[in-house]
N, C-alpha and C positions, 0 to 999 in steps of 0.2 A: 291180906295176900291169898289167893285161891289155893286150896289144899293140892290141887294139880301143879301149881307153880312151885310150892314147897317142896313137892316130890321131886320135881325135875331138878331144883337146885341142889337138893340133898344127893341126887344120883350124880350130878356134875362134880360135886366135892368129893365123894366118894371116889369116882373114877379118876379124879387129878391126883387125890392121895395116893392111889395104887400107882399110878404112872410114876409118881416123883419117887415112890419107894422103890420101883424097879430100876429108875435110873440111877438111883444112888446105890445100887447094890455094889458091895465092895468086893474087889479082887482078892484073892487069897493073900495072906500076909507073906506066905513063904514065897509067892511070885514077887510081891514088891520088894521083899528083901534081897532076892537074886538079882532084879533088874538094878537095885540101888547099888548094891555092891559092885556090878560091873559097870556101872555108870561111873561112880566115884575113882574106880581104878582107871578107868579111860581118861577121865578129867586130869588125874593127876599124872599120867603118862604122856597126855598130849604134848607134841612139840611144834607141829606146824598149825597154821591157821585153819586150814580145813578139819584136822584133827580136833582143834579146840572147839570150833563152831558145832561138830557133830556131837561132841560130848556135852557141850552145855545145852544144845537143843534136847538131847534126851533126859538130861538132868530138868530141864524146864517141863518136860511132859510129865515127870514125877510130881514136880511141884504144882502142876495144873491140876492133878489128881488129887492132892492135897497132901502130900507126903512132907512130912514136917523137916526132916534132916535135908532135903533138897530145898525146901523153900528158904532155910537158914542160911544154906550155903549160898544161895543166889543174893539173899539180902546181905549178907555180909561182905560180899564182893562186887556188889554193883557199882557202887561209887568209884571203885578203883580199877575195875576190869572192862575195857572197852568191848571186849569180846562178848561178855555177859549182857550189856547194853545193846548190842546187835540182835540179842536173842530174846531177851527178856522185855517187854513193852513196860513204859512207865507206869501204866495202869496195875500191871501184874506186880511190878515191884513194890507198889504200895499195898496191894491186897496181901501179898506174901508177909510183908512186914507187920501189917496190923494183924494178922493171924497168929504170927509169932508173938505179939505183945500181948495178945488175949489169951494164948495158950499157955505161956511161961513154961516152955518145956525144960525139963532138968538137964543140966549141963550147958545151957545156953547162957552165955554171960554178955551183959552190957548192950542187950537188945535195943534198948532205948536210944544209945548213942549210935549204934548202927543205923537205925531209924532215921536218925537226924542226918546223918551223912547222905542217905538215899534222898530225903527230901530237898538237902541242900543242892545235890548234883540235880535233881529235877530243876530247881530254880535256875540253876546255872546254865542249863540246855535249854532253857526257854519253856519248859512244861510246867507252867506257873499255876494253872487252873487244876492240874490233874490230882493234887492230894484232896482238895475239898469235894470234887465230884466223886472221886472214887471211894472216899470215906462214906459219903451218904449212900450210895449202891452198896458198899460192904455192910453199914448198919443194917439195911433192908433185910440181907441175908443172913447176917449174923447177930443174934439177938444179945450174946455177949458184949457186944459193942455198944449196945444201948444201956448198959449198966453205967450211972453216972459216975461212979467213983473211977471205974476204968477209962470210961471216955475222957473224964477230967483230967486223967494222968496222961492219956495220950496226946491230948491238946496242950497241956502244960510243957510236954517235951517237945512239941511240935513248934511252940513259940520260938523255940532257938533256932529254928531253920527259917531262912530268909524267904518271905512271901508266903509261908505255909498258912498263916493265920488269917492272911487277906483271901487266901485261895478257900478257904473253910467260909469266911463271911460271903464271898460271891455265891458259894453254893447254896449257903442258907436263904439268900436272897432271891435265889433262882427258885427256891422251894416255898417262897413267899413270906420269909422273915422280914418284919417291919420295923424293927427296932432301929433307932437311929444314934449315932455316936457309939455304936459297939465296937469292940474289937473281936476278930474272928475266933479267938481262943477263950472267951468269956463264958461265964456259967449261963448267961440269959442264951447265947447261941447254942450252947451244949443242950440245954434243956428243950429249946425248940426242935433241934435235930433229932432228939431222942423221940419226941412226940410225932414229928412228922414222918420220921421212917418208919415207925410203929404203924401209923395210919395206913400208910401206903403199901405195906405188906412187901413179902419178898420177890425177889426178880428171878430166882432160882439158877444164878450164875454157877455156883458151886456144883450142883448137879449136872449142869449143860457142860462144864468143864470135863468133870470126870467121865461123862458119857463120850465126849470127844475124843479123849487120848485113851480110854480103857484098850480099844482094839490095838494101838500102837505098843502100848506096854506088854500085851500079850504077845504080839510080834517080836518086840525085844527080847522077851523070855525065850520063845520060841527058837528065835536065831542063835541064842546062847547054848541052848541043848543039843543043837545040830552038831 
């Protein structure tokens, strides 16, 4: 490879890393705490459907930014609250659940059971491909999900949800998995997905989501201050 080409590639890599770091710049913790407290209070006090939708939309903005308490609240209520499902997309419900399972936050109990409920609700509502496809995308962005032990644990739990393993197998086949007679939550599929997603590299969705909602969260904080 010519030296000029190597230098150009190095410059592009450096510029991309700088831009990614800028996009991922975190909002102040006290701002997030204020917005979270306000949003949880609004959700608890909401009585009408418009009030509930507004509160859940604000909670979802926090979740899209990466706020763990917001993500856990939405995952825990996704299967039983229609208003949550009106706001939170099936893909986001899976992403939030995977983040909770990977993070294992203190104070969160039975997250694996709640995730099974989410997957079961997705199947019930006809979103049968969502888990597998979203899992692949999430694995590209989150290296924790490429840990064989963690991924194996997630797939073992997913096996209790109808259609979940079939969705994983379909996603693996879309990615080029050629195994025959395999069950979607098997070790062979797990190992293929780890290698496949590592090779493909990150999508950058978490950074894009943070960038998309940062202005909204700042506006919510400013409104509360007035």
